[in-house]
N, C-alpha and C positions, 0 to 999 in steps of 0.2 A: 665654163662659159655660162652666161645668164641670158635669158630671153623672156619675152612677155607673151605667154599663151593667150590667144584671143578668148578662150573659154573661161578664163579666170574671172569669177564674179564676186569672190570674197577672199579675205586675207588667208584663210586656211588653204586655198587653192594655189597660192603663190609658192614658188620654189624657195629653198633656203637662200640661194644666191640673190634672188630678187629682194628678199627681206633684208639681207645684209647690205645690198646696194642702197636700199631705202634708208636704213639706219645710218649708214656712212654719210649720205647726203644730208640727212637731218642733223647729225652732229656737226658737220661742216658749217651748216647755216646757223645752228645754235651759237657756235663760237664766233661766227661772223657778227651776229647781233651783239654778243658780249664785247668783243674788241672794238666794234663800231662805235658804241656809245659811252665807253669809259671816259673818253676825252670830253664829250659834251657835258657830262655830269660835273666835271671839275674845271672846265675851260676857263671861266672867269677868274676863279680863285687862283688856279695854277699859273695862268699867264700873268696875272697881276704880281704874283710872287716872283716869277722869273724876271719881270721888268722892274721889280722893286718899286712899285707905284700903287696908289689906291685903286680899288676895283672899278670905281666909276670914272677913272681917267680915260679920255678918248683913245689913248694908245692901246688900252686893254681890248676894246672892241675891235680896233683896227687890226692889231696883230693876231687876235683870236680868230678873226674871220679869214685872215691870210693863211693861218695854219689849217683851218677847215677847208679852204679852197685847195691847198696843196694836197690834202687828204683825198678830196674828191677827184682831183686831177690824177693822182696815183691810182685811185680806184678805176678810173677810165682806162688808163694805160695798162694797168694790170689785167683788166678784162680783155682787152684786145691782144695783149702779149700771151697770156696763158690760154686764151681761146685758141690761138694758132698752135700752141704747144699741145693742148688737149686733143686737137684733131690729128696731130702727128705722133705724139707719144702715147696717147691713150687716156681714157677718163680717170681710171683708178690711180695711176702713177702721178698724173698731173694734180689730182685732188690732194695727194700727200704733199706735193711741192707747195701748193697754195697755202695750205694750213700751216706748214712749217714757217713760211714766209711771214704771215701776219702774226703768228705767235712770237717769233723771235723779235721782231721790231717793235711790237707793242710792249714787250718786256723791257727792251732797251730804252724806251721813253722814260723809264724810271730814273735813268742817269742823266737826263737832259739838264743842262745848267743855263741855257739861254733859250729864247723863244725860237731862234732859227734851228737850233739842235732838235727841239721838239718837233718843229715843222718837218725836218728831214726824216725823223723816225716815223712820224705819222704818214708821210708820203710813201715810205718803203713798206710799212705795214699794209697800206691800202692796196698796194700792188697784189698782194695775196688775197685780200678780201674781194677785190674786183674779179680776180681770176676764179675764185671758188664759186662765184655765182654761176658763171657760164658752164663750168665743168659739172657742178652738181645738178644743174637743170638738165643738161644733156644726158647725164648718167641715168636719171630716172625716166626721162622721156623715151630712152632706148630700152629700158628693162621692164617697165610696168605697163599694163594694158592702156591703150589709147583712151578708152572710155573713162578711165579714172583720172585723166589729166586735170580737170578742174579741182578735184579733191587733193591731188598731189600738190597742186599749186598752193592750196590752203595749208596743207601739211608742212610744206617747206617754209612758207611765210610765217607760220606759227613758231617754227623753230627759231627764226630771227627774233620774233616777239619775246619768246621765253628767254632767249639769250640776253635781250635788253633788260627784261625784268630781273634776271639774275644779276646783271650789272648794277641795277638800282639797289637791290637788297644787299649786295656785296659792299657797295660804297657806303650805304647807310650803316652797315655793320662796322666797317672800318672807322667811321666817324666816332664810334663809341669807345675806341681804344685811346687811352691817354697818349698824348704826344703825336696824334694823327697828323700825317702830312699828305696833301693831295697826290703827290707822286706815287704813293703806295698803290694806288688803284691799278697802275699799269702792270704790276707784278701778277695780278689776276689773269692778265691776258696771255701768260705763258702756258696756262693749262692745256690749250688745244694741242700743243706739241705732242703730248702723250697719246692722243687719239690716233695719230698717224701710224703708230706701230701696229695697232689692230687693223686699220684700213689696208695697209700694205700686205698684211698676211692673209686677210679673209675676203677682200673684195676684188674679184677678177675684172678683166676688161669685158665690155659688152660684146655680145655676139654680132650685133649690127655693125659696130665699128670695126671689129676684126674682119668681118666679111668684106666690108667696103674697102679695106686696106689692100686686098689682093689685086695686084696689077693696076691699081689706080694711080693717077698722076697726083702729085702734091698740090693741093689748092693754094691759091694766093688771095690775099685780102682784096686785091684789085678785081678778082672774079666776082666779088659782091656787087660790082657795078657793071657787070656784063649785061648785054641785052637779055631780057626775060627775067632778070633778077634785080635790075637797077631800081625799078619803081618800088618794089617791096622794101629794099634796103633804105631808100630815101624816106619813105613813109615811116618806117620803124625808127630811123634816126631822128626825124623831126618830132615824132610823138614822144620818144624818150627824152630828148633834149628839153622840150618845153615843160613836160610834166615833172621831170626830176628837178628842174630849176625851181619851180614853185614848191615842190615837196621839201627840198632840202633848205630852202629859205625858211620855211615854217619850222622844220625840225631843229635847226640850229638857233634861230633868233627867238623862238618862243621861250627858250630858257632865259634869255636876257629880258624879254618882255615880262615874264611872270616874276622875276626877281625885283623888278621896279614897279610892281603893282602897288597902288596907294595903300592897300590894306595889308601889305606885307612889311613886317618889321625887319630891320637889318639882321638881327639874330636868327630870324626864321627863314632867311633866304635859301640856304642850302636844302633845308627840308622841303620847302615849297616847290623848288625846282624838281625834286624827286617825285613829289606827289603829282605835279602837273604831267611829267613824262609818264608816270604810271597810268594816269587816266587815258593818255593817248594810246599807249601800247596795249593796255588791257582791252580797250574797246576795239583795237585793231585785230585782236585774236578773233573776235566775233565777226568783224568785217571780212576777214579772210574766208571764212566758211560761207558768209552771205554772198560774197562775190563768186565763190565756187558754185554755189547753188544757182545763182543767176546765169552763170556761164553755161551750166549744164542744161538749164531750161530755155535760155534765149540766145545762146551763142556768145562767143568772146566779144565780138564787135559791139553789139548792143550793150553788153555789160560794161565795157570800157567807157562808152559814151555816157551811160547813166551815172557811173561812179565818179567820173571826172566832173560832171555837172554838179553832183552833190558835194564834191570836195570844194568847188568854187563857192557854192551857196553857204556852206558852214564856215569856211575860212573868211569869206567876205563878212558874214554876220559877226564873227568873233572879234574882228578888228575894226568894224565900221563905227562902233560906239563904245564908250566905257561901260564895263559890266562889273558887278560884284565878283569877289574872288570865287564864290561857289558857282555862280553862273559861268564864269570863265572856265572852270574845271569841266562843266557839262559841255560847253561848246568845244573844248579841246577833245573831249571824248568823242563827240560827233565827228570832228575832223579825223580822229584816229580810226573810227569805224570805216570811213571812206578810203583810208589808206590800204584797205584790203585789195584794192584794185591792182596794186603793184605785185601782189602775189600771182596774179594771172599772167604777168609777163614771163614768169619762169616756164610756163607750159605753152603759151601761145606764140612766143618768139622762135624758139629752136625749130619747131616743125615747119616754119616758113622757109627754111634753108635746106639744101641737100645734106646728106649724112656727113660727108667729109668736110662740110663747111658749117656744121651746126653750132659748135662752140665758137668758131670764128665769127659767124654772122650774129648770133645772139649776144656774144660778149662784146663785139664791136659796136653794135647798135645801142644796147642798153648802157654800156659803160662809157661810150663816147658821149652819151647824153650828160654824163657827169662832168665833162669838160665845160659844158655850158652851165651846169649847176654850180660848178666851182666859181665861175665868173659872176653868176647871179647872186651867190651867197655874199661875195665881197661887194658887189654893186649895191644891193639893197641895204647892206650893213653900213656902207660908207655914207649913204644919204639919209640914214636914220638920225633923228635928233638924240643928243646925249640923254640917256635915261628914258627914252621913249621910242619904242620900236614898233608901235602900233601902225604907223603910217606905211613903213616899208612892207610889213606883213599884209596890210590891206591891199596895196597895189600888186603884190606878188600873187594874190588870190586870183587875179584876172588871167593869169597864165593858163588856168585850167579850162578856160573857154575855148581857145584855139586847140588845146589838147583834145577836147571832146569832139571838135570838128574834124581833126585829123583822123581820129579813131574810126570815123564813118567810112573812110576809104581803105583802112587796113584789111588785107585779105583774111578770110576766115581760115584758121588752120585746119588741115585735113585730119 
């Protein structure tokens, strides 16, 4: 069993089981980031290939956004489904199931021959990615010292960032191979499956979950809306839905925006999309620790408000007017820095719910927000002008204003 001693003030004071739990959660999130963005890096080229049509054809953007929407929907359903499984079956065993799920179906995307086959594989892979978020967050919140939560949030979010960076470098490396095909990138997503062998052998269930299981009634999703918990659930749902819609609209359509920048030649488009995403993710690593520091100094609620306001400001500026390519990279990095706010969700959402509803509550609220994000991604994409996505991204930036307002009423985690 693993537990979080209150007296632990440095890494050397943590137990071996705590360290293993931390490493397991970090690996899960690292591969989350890897499998998460393999598609966005090749979306335009691969979807155009599947449709046998030029990359700038309207159908490429239309079906590409539908595939991404299906992915976000699967992420939402997976978070809710595996959240319930995690509260019933345990954190460690469920972590293994989620990683196997997204590794298997990311790899199977290699065999897609039509856009709808790719959509199905991305949907099924997303079930595991969404579930891993809730399970990994609860695993660490129950095993590591509470005072460390802001830094744990940064630690986990950086794992996602490093996974995305690994995806970028992997795709860039594959492009150097003669005869390269976009579908090859999905084979990289099989790697996480091998990690589950180590997790299953070395990472036990948390003591807090095991103790809560004794004689306790099985919680239901409906209990999230019971008196005393309903207000918290609705606030968390609204906050996640609005902020994630704005975030994923940026993360998906910024790739199309940068490909069509006036300063980018057709031959340079694949490389420029990787550079732009690198700017976003690299800056986000620093944003993770900046948000953790602010949460430690000022509390989660104030930090959420401040970072959402900054997200709006930088995203609004990036798409309010045309900029040079170098300035666009800088503004993308600024937006990436503010994305550190989402790392805080990993530690501020689970403690808002009782132990046996922790992965259910956190997974349901955070991942149900992706249902709205899925619709938002398609909505903003459909109303974008062919070859010009600045307007849809500009209007999406305003979503962070109500997100900042809702954060004012979110309870401060204990």
